[in-house]
N, C-alpha and C positions, 0 to 999 in steps of 0.2 A: 801375644801368644796365649793359647788356651792352656788350661792345666794338663789336658791330655797330651799335648805336644811336648810340654816340658817334662812330663813323666816319661814319655818314650825316649826323649833325648838323654835323660839321665840313665836309662837302662841300656843304652847302646854300649857295646864293648869297645874299648879303645882299639884303634887300628894296630895290627901287629907290626912290629919293627922288623925291617929286613935284617937278615943275619949279617954279621960283620966279615966273616971269613969268605974270601973270594972263591975258594974251592967249594965250600958248602953252598954258596950262592949258585955256582955253575951246576952243581949236582941237582939242586932244587929246580933250576930252570930246565935242565935236561929232562928231569922226571916230569915236570909240568907239561912240556911239549909232547912227551910220549903219552901222557894221560889224555891230552887233548886229541891226539891222533886216534887212540883207542875209542874215545868218546865219539869222535866223528864217524868212525866205522859203525858204532852203536846206533847212530841216527838212522842208518840205512839197513842194518841187519837186525831182523826181529830176534828177540831173546837176549841180545847183548845189551847190558845196561848202559845208559848214557850219563845219567845224573851223577852216579857215583864217581865216574872218572872225571867229570867236569868239576865236581866239588873238590876232588883231590888235586886237580890242576890249579884250581883257584887258591887252595891252601898253599901249594908250592909257590905260586906266583906272588901271593901276598907277602911271603917271607923272603923272597929273593928279588923280585923285580915288579913292584906294584903297578907299573904302567902296562905290563903284560896282562895282569888281572883285569885292568880297565878295558883293555882291548878285547879280551875274551868275552867280557860281559856285553860288549857292543856288537859282536858278530851275530847277524840275524839268524843264522842256522841254529845257534845254541840258545838264543833268547828264551824260547819256550821251556827249556830244561833248567835254566838258571833262576827261575822265579823263586826257588827255595833258598837262594842266598839272601834274599831280602829279610831284614829283621822283622819279625812278626808274621812271616809267611806261614801258612797252615796247609798241610797236605789235604786236598779234598778227599772225602770218604770214598768216592768212586775210584780215585787213583790209588788210595791205600788198599782197597779190596783187590783191584787188578794187580797191584804189586805183589800182594800176598799169594794170589792165585798163580801168577807166573813163576814166582819164586818157589812155591811148593811143588809145582809141576816139574821144574828143573831139578829140585832136590829129589823128588821121587824117581825120576828117570835116571839121575846120576847114581842114586843108591841101588837101584835095580841092576844097572850096568856093572857097578863095582862089586856087588855081592853075588852076582851070578857069573857064569862063564868058566873058562879053563882055570883061572886062578882067582877064586873068590876071596874077597877081603871084607868080611863082615864088620871088622873093627873100623875100617875106613868109612863104611856106610853109616855106622853109628856116629862117627865124628861129623859127617856131613849133616846128619839129622840134628845133632846138638847145635852145630853152627847155624842151621836153619831156624831152630827155636830162638837162639839169641838174636838173630837178625829179625825175626818176626816180632819179638818184644820191642826191639828198637823201632821198627817201622810203626807199630801200633802206638808206642809212646810219643813218637815225633808227629804222627798224624793227628793225635788227639789234642795237642796243645800248640800254642804259638811258639815258634822257634825264636830264641834270643830275647824274649820279653818276659820279665818277671811277672808272676801271677799276683794279682792284688790280694788274694786270700792269704798269702804267706807273710805279708807285712803286718 
């Protein structure tokens, strides 16, 4: 093996252990199935995110029933959206820009709808804007670096 392979294997996070409580496991499986259903709708409905729901489902399945996570990853419909689960995956700049554009369009429309009309709620519009800022920082940070791989400059 080359040094690069050994280094990447050392940086891999250990696989999460399934929870022990049967009730907790069933709640996670149920949540995961619901998130997959919403993600499936998001594949066909423009504006409804898909990746976020599939990542949530993957997290639920990894802690409740790992074979369901394997099955989720193998579904051809979701394969293009799950590339960000791979260790070392990087969000392409074009995808990051489109994500921010769509996200801020939805934030602007939501803020205008909430802050105008019969019962205006400017505080709620401000909360939507702050949540958008936090989400934008997260998207930019995750898009600019490799996910799950330690940067060599830190060592």
